[in-house]
Structure formats: structure tokens, C-alpha cells
N, C-alpha and C positions, 0 to 999 in steps of 0.2 A: 504493500499500499504506500510505501514511502514513509520517511520520517515525518512525524507530526510537525517538527520545527521547520523542515523544508516546506511543507504544505502551508504552514502559517506564514513563513517569510514570503513565499510567492504570492499568497493571497493579499498580504499587507502591501506589497509593492503595487499590485494592480489597483487595490482600493485607494491607496495614497495617490496614485497617478490620476484616477478619476476625480478624487477630491480636489487635488491641486489644480487640475485642468479646469474643474468647475468654478473654482475661486478666481483663477487668473483669466479664463476666457470661456465663460459659460455659453455665450452665443455660438462659438465654434464647437463646443462639446455637443450642444443640442442639435446643431446642423449635421454633424457627423452621425449622431445617434438616429436622427430622423431618416437619413439616407439608408442606413443599415436596416432599420425596422421596415421601411417602405419596401425595400427590395425583397426582404425575407417574407413579409406578408404577401407580396404579389406572387412570389414563386412557391411558397410553402404554406399558404393559408389553408389549403385543403388538408395538409398533414396535421396542422394544429387542431382543426375540428375533428378529424378522424381519431387523433390521439385522445382528445378529451372525451369523446363519445365512447371510445373503446375502454377507457378507464371506468366510466359509469356502468356500462354493460358488464364489465368484468367484476366490479364490486357487487353488483346485484346478483350476479350468478354465484359468487362465493358465499353471499349471505344465505342463499336458499339451497345450496349444494350440500353434499356430504361433508365438506370441509367446514361448514358453519359452526360445528361444535368444537373445533380445535381451539384450545385456549392459548392466548398470547402469553406464554410463559410455561412453567411446569403445570402438570395436570392438577395439582393441588393449590396453585396460586389463586388468589382472590384479589379484586380491585382494591387499590390503595385509597381512592377517593369515592365519595358518594356519587350517584348518578347525576344529581343536580349540580354539584361542584364540578364534576367532570365535564358536563356540557357547557357550563359557564366559562370554564377555563379554555376549552377548545374554541368556543365561539369568540371569546375576547382575543385570543391569539390570532384567529383566522381572519376576521373582518370587522371587528367592532367599530373602529373609528370610521371606516368607509361607509357603514350604514348611516351614521349621523351626517356625514358630509354629503352624500348623494340622495338622502331620504326623499327630498322634493325635487332636487335639481335634475336628477337623471330621468325620471318619467316625463318631466316637462320638456327636457331637451329632445328626447325622442318624439314627443308629441309635436313639437315645433317643426321638426324635420318631416315627419310622416304626414302632417296635415296638408303638405303640398301635393301628396299623391293620393291619399286615402279619403279625405274629408274628415271633419272633426270627430264624430263619434267613433268611427273605425280607427282613426289615428290614436285616440285615447286608449282604446283596447289594445292596439298593437304596441303602444308605448309601455303599457303595464306588462305585456307578455315579454317584450324584449328585456325589460328591467329584471323581471323574475328569472328569466333564463340566465342572465348574466350572473346573478347572485345565488342561483339555486343548486340543483343536484350536480351539475357538471363541475362547478367550483369545488364542491365538497368531495366529489369523486377524485378529483386531482389531488386534493389534500389526502383523502382517505387511502388511495392506492399507495401513495408514497409512505404514509404513516404505517399502513398495514404491513408492507414489505419490511420496513426497518424494525417494527415491533416483533414480527414473526422471527426474523433472523437473530435479533439481539436477545430476545427473551427466551426463545425456544431452542435456538442453536448456539447461544452464548457467544455471538460475534460482538464486536464493538458497535456502538450506535453511530456508525458512519454510513454515508450514502453508498460508498463503494464496497462495504463489507459483504453484502449478499453475493455479489459477483465473485469476489475472492473466495468466499466460503464454498461456492458451488464448483469452482475450478481452482483447487489448491495447487500451488506450485507452478501455475501457468503465468508466464511473464506478461502476456497480453492482458490477462485479467488484472494483474497488479497495475499495469499502466492505465488501463481504462478505469479501474477503481480509483486510482489516485486523481485522475482528471475529473472523475465524477464528484469527488470530495471538493476539489478546487473550484469547479463550476458551481457547486452548491453554496460555498462560502461567498462567492461573488454575487450570486443571485440573492442570497439572504441579505447581505450588507446593503446592496443597492436598493432592493425591494423595501426593506424596513426603513432605510434612510429616506426614501421617497415618500413612504406613507407617513413617516414622522413629520416631514415637511408639510404635507397636506393637512395633517392634524394641527400643526402650528398655525397655518393660514386660518383655519376655522376657529381655533380657540382665540386667536388675536382678534378676529372679527366679532366673536361673542363678547370679548372684553370691551371692544369698541362700542357695541350696542349697549352694554350695561353702564358704561362710564362716559359715553360721548367723546372719548379720546379718539383722535384720528389714527388710522392704521399706518403707523410709520415703521421705519426700520428699527427704531428703538423699542417699540411695543413688541414687534415680532422677535427681536433679540431677547427681550425680557421673558416672553413666554417660553422661548427655547431654553433659556437658563433655568427657569423654574421647573420645566419638565425634567431636565437632567438632574437637578437637585432632588426631584421627587423619586426618580427611579433608582438613583444610586444606593439608598438604604435597602431597597428591595432586593438588590443584587447580592447583598451581604448576608442574607438570612436564608433559611431553608426554603426550597421551591414551594412546597406545600403550604407553608405558613404565609409566604408573601403573595403568590399568585392566586390562591384560593380566595383570600379575603378581598383582594383588589378586584378580581373577576366577578365575584358574587355581588359586590357593591355596584360595579358598573352595570351589570345585567339587571339588577333591581331597579336602578335609575331608568334604564332603557325600557323595561317593561312598564314602569309607571308612566313614562312619557307616551308610549303608544296607547295605553289605556286612557290616559287623559285626553289625547287627541281624538280618539273615537267617541268618548263620552261627551266632550264639550264641542266637538265639530259637528258637521252634518251626519249624525250617527247612522240613520237609515241608509243614506247614500254610501257611506264608508263600509258598512257591513255588506251591502250588496256588492261593492267593489271587491271585498275580500273573497266572497263566494265566486264571483265572476272570474277573478284573477286565478283563483285556485283551479277552477274547471278548465280555463284556457290553458294554463300551464301544464296540467296533467295530460291533456289531450294532444299537446304539441311538443312536449319536452324532448322526446326521442327523435321525431322527425326534424325538429329544429336543430338538433345537434349535428345533422348532416347537411344543413343548408348553408351554401356558400354564396348565394345571391349572384350567381354567374350571369344571368340573363336580364339584369335590372338596370344596366347603364352605369356610367361612371360615378354619378352622385351617390347611388345606393351602395356601390362597391366601396366607395371611400368611407361612407358611414359604417359599413360592416367592418372595415379595417380599423377605423378609429375607435370603435366600441367593442364589438363582439370579439374580434381577434385580439385586441389589446387586453380585454378582460381575461380571456383564456390564457394568454401568455403571462398576464399579471398573477393569476392564481398559480401558474407553474413557477413563477419567480418566488412565490411564497411557499411552494410545495415542499422544498427541503427543510425550511425553517418550521413551518406548521407541522410537517410530517414527523420530524424528529421530536418536536415538543409534544405532539399528540401521542406519539408512540411512548414517550417517557411517562405520560400520566395514564396510560391505558393497560399497563401490565395486569394480567389476571382476567381480563375480559375475553369472551369467546369472539371468534371472527364474526359470527352473526350479530351478536350484541354490539360489537364495535361498528360494523357497517351500518346497521340500522340507526344507531345513535349519531354517528358522524354525518350520515347523509340526510336523514329526515328531520331531526330536531332543529338544526339551524335553517334548513330550507323552509320549513313551515313558519318559523318565526319571521324569516325575511319576507315571505309573501304577506304575512299579516302587517309587518312593519311598512313596506312600501304601499300597500293598499291604504293604510291610514294616512301617512304623510303625503305620498304621491297622489292619493285619492283627493285630498283637499286641494292640492295644486291644480289637478285636472278639473275639479269641480268649479274652481274659479275661472280657469281658462275657457271652459265650455260655456260658462255664463256670460262671457264677453269681457271680463276683467283681464287685463294683461300685465299687471305689475310684476307678479312673480315670474311670469314667462319671460319678460324682458330682462329681469334680473339674472336669469341663467346666462345671458350673453354679456352682461356687464360686470357682475360680481357674483360668481357662482358660489363663493365661500359663504355668502350671506343669505342664501335662499332659505335655508332651514330656519334661520332666525326671523326672516321676513314672514314666514308662515306663522311662527309662534306669536308674532306681533298681532295677528288677527284673532287670537284666542285670549280668554281671560288669563290673569295671573302671569302676564308676559315676563316680568322680571324674574319670578320664581322658575318658570320653565326654561328661560334662557340660561339662568345660572345652572340649572340641573343639566342642560345640554352641554354647557362648557365643561362642567365637572365630569360628566360621562365621557366626553371626548378626551379630556385630560387623562382619565383613568385607563381608557382603552389604549391610548398611546403608551402609557407607562407599562401596562401589561404586555403589549406587543414587544417593546424594547427589552423588557426583563426576560421574556421567553426567548427572544432572539439571541440575547447575550448568553443564555444558558446553552442554546444549541451551538452557537459559535464556539463557546467554551468547550463543549463536548468534542467538536471537530479538532480543536486546538490541542486537546489532551489525549488524542488517539482513541476517542470513543467512550470516554468516561461519562456515565449518565449523570454524575454529580461532580461537575468540574469545580475546582477550587474558587473560592469567592474572589481572589485576586485576578484570576483569568477572566471571570465574568465581569469584573469591574473594568478591566482593560477594554473589553469589547463594548461595554456600555458607553465608555468615553469615545471610542472610535465611531460608534454609530451616531452619537451626537455631533461629532465633527463632520461626518459624511453628510448628515442632513443639512448642514450649513451650505454646502455646494448646491443641494437641491433647492433650498430656499432662495438662493441667489438667482435661480432660473426665473423666478418671479411669476410663473404661471403654472396652473395645474396640468395643462396639456404637456408642457415641457417635462414636468415631473413624470407623467405617464410614459412618455417616450423613453426617458432614461431608465425607468423600471423595466420596460419591455426589452431594451437592448441588453440589460444584465441577465435577463432570463432565457434568451434565445437558445444558448447551448443546452439548457436543462430540459428543453422540449423532448429531445431524443433520449436523454438519460432517464426521464420519467417512464418512457415506454420500455426501456431496457430493464428498469426495476420491476415493472409489472411481469415481464417475461421471467425474471428470476424468481418471483413469488410463485408463479404457477409451476415452475420446474421444482422448486423446493417442496411445495404441497403434494406434488405427485409422489414424492418419496415417503410421505406419511402413511402409516397403516391405519386406515379409517374404514 
């Protein structure tokens, strides 16, 4: 697999290069990344969709196959965390802050685009379908397949918690397996660092806007810098204590706030309309999720193809960027669960919550747009970070809910960075599931520094492009991991 120090050194060189390039010449970095991403999406978009759909179908097959009763660990191992804490932790690590950021903005953005082709009612329906598809089963199948492979090999076959470990375990002594395994770990570190750094930057943008709404302070570089410093100061202590103590408490708190916000929105918003939206969105999603996974919008013209690249392909690659980070972290907290329990929990619990979430927040945005009011709709083009706060301003107790949203976003970012630092520490220590606090602390600081370069890009679209370019090599590694899992399971006596 290569020495962990060599792996760490090579990774830090690349990460430092990206960070310095971003600070010195962010425009040049974004231009280069845009060219790479555009060319890859144009030539390999079909493979991205095929890979994501293949992961989903494979996970569903494993859950209901004879392998579903295999335990991730020894046969007498049992889960370390309660089911509620487990789901909160994997959800917080997987996409918590993104839900807050895009709760209203994404459905409205899709609606604005599709209204040109579909007409308003159908555009609203398609906007919700697209949003739920981006945040639903395919995203969690990407996470789940990576996590399942790592959990199976590390807990049942006693390999290290490294992305390359399954391949090396299946082909011991093979030089090519060691080389590919080392590169897989290297690509995973790059994808994790850039992906989490970018998501941290997006969270900083949103929290800064929330603080601006609460205090009437203008969103300046000083405010953004202050928010970033506060976040780093908040997650440093969590890196120095046990994973279960830190993450479980932070994740449960963030999830309780998120649940309270969505219930508040449904109760005090146009309740009947929003509940109808929940049911309609769920039905549309269930009936279209598998066919949509193979849709590449080949025959719809340049505008639709560009939308498909900017949103669907970007999201699939985005989840793949987070795949090694969330995968290793979810594997770490899932020891003792059966494959069936793991798959059903990882795929369906977050997906159902996401549908409920976007139906509530996005439903209000679409309700306003369909009624002829366009303020929130126009805000998606001018200040996307503030759209969620713009919606809360239309409901009672605006100050309280805005403060709750800022706090939830803050906590989701902290939990993401803490879990990412644990994973990067695991890689840096050769697969140790409990890396030393000193190693976790180093990675926490580096992630904070990398986010500075992302913040300097100044726009969410630029951050999305940078995340995508960091993840591209891992698209192929994710497929390889799934092949390793099936090969390993075939050797089980079930």
C-alpha cells in the first residue's frame, strides 16, 4: 500500500498546491478546473450516471439477497450507537449543511429554468423531482456502497480502514494491487480535502448571510473571516475528544433543530399545500427514480444538456467526492450492523427526510412563484446564500428561526469537518480507526486553511467546480470498490 508517511506527504503537496494557487490566482484555478470538468462531463457523463445507478441497484440487491444477514464485523458484534444517533451522525456527515443552503434555492432555480419549456405547473413538478433525485437514493447509494465495502473488509476481514485495503486484501502480494490501492487512498484524500473545504466555504457564506440578516451588518470580508475563525475554534475541541462523545451530541443537536425547522415551516406555512407537495413529490420520485438514473438528456438541445451538467452530473460527482470521507466515517460508526440493516438505514432514512425537507421549504418557494410573486425567485439569481433566510422572513418568529438556521448550519459544518478530520487521520495513520488527537487536529487546521482558497473564489458555482475536479478520479475507484465487495461476498459461506 505504500508508507503512510509517503501517502501523507504526496497528499499534502497536492492540497498545498491547490490552496496556494487558489489564494494567489483563484481566477486561473477556477478557469482550469472549469475546463477539466466540462471536458470530462462531455465525454464521460454517461459513465457517471451508469456508475451511480449501478451502485443503487447493487445496494438494493445486497439488502434483499442472501448476503443481507452478514454482519459488518464478527458474528457476535453488535452496534455501538443507537439507531437514532447512528442516523443523525451519518446524515450530519453526509449532507446536513447542503440541505440548509439549497432548501429553497434549488427547487426555485430548477423551476426558473424549466418554466421556459414546460409551463409553470409542470415546471414546478419537474423542479421538485429533479431536486429529490439529486439528494435522494443515488446520493446515499454512492455513500453506502463505499461505506459498505470499507466496513465489510475492515471489520470482517480485519484490513485497515483504507480505501485501497479491499483490493490489496483480495490480491495479496500483487504489485499492481498495491499500486492501485495506494493511488486509491491518495485520490480519496484529495477528494475529501477539496470536497469538505468547498462545503465548508458554502457553509461560511450562508452563516455570514444569516448573521447579516440578524444584525444588519453588511456581508464583508471581515464578517466572512470572523465566521470562519469561529467555526475553526468550535470544531478544534471536538477533534480532541472521543468520536462518540463529540459527534453524537453535535449531530443529534443539529438534527433536532432541522426537524423543528421543517415542522415549523409546515405548520405555520400553507400547510395543506405543503402536505400535498410531500405526497406528490414522494409519488413522483418513487415512480421515476430508477429511469431517471439512466437519463442523460441526449436529445434536448444545448441548454438542457448544460443544465444537466451543471446540476445532475455535478451532484453525482459531488457525492462521489464525499464518498470516501462519508464512506469511511459511516463504516466507522456502523460496526455490528447487518448488511440489510445498514443498506436500509443509509439509503431510506435520509432520503425520506430529504423529500420531506424540500417539499416544505421548496414547496413554499414554488407556492409563491406560482402565485405570481417573484422575490424569492429573483433572489436565486442575485444572492443564493440568502434565499432560505428570505423564506423565513415570510413566517412568524423570523429572528428565532433565522438564529436556529444559522446554528444548525454552524453545527452541520462542525460535524462535517470533525468527521472528515477523523477519516483523513485514519488514512494518515495507515488505517487506524481511532487516529491520535494530534493527527486529527492537524487535518482540522488544514481543512480550515483549504476553505480559505474556496472562499476567495467568491461564488458558489466556482466552489462546485473545484469540488468536482477534485472528485473526478474517484468516479472510477468507486466502481472498483463495488467490484471488490461482490468478489469478497462470494467467498462467504451463507
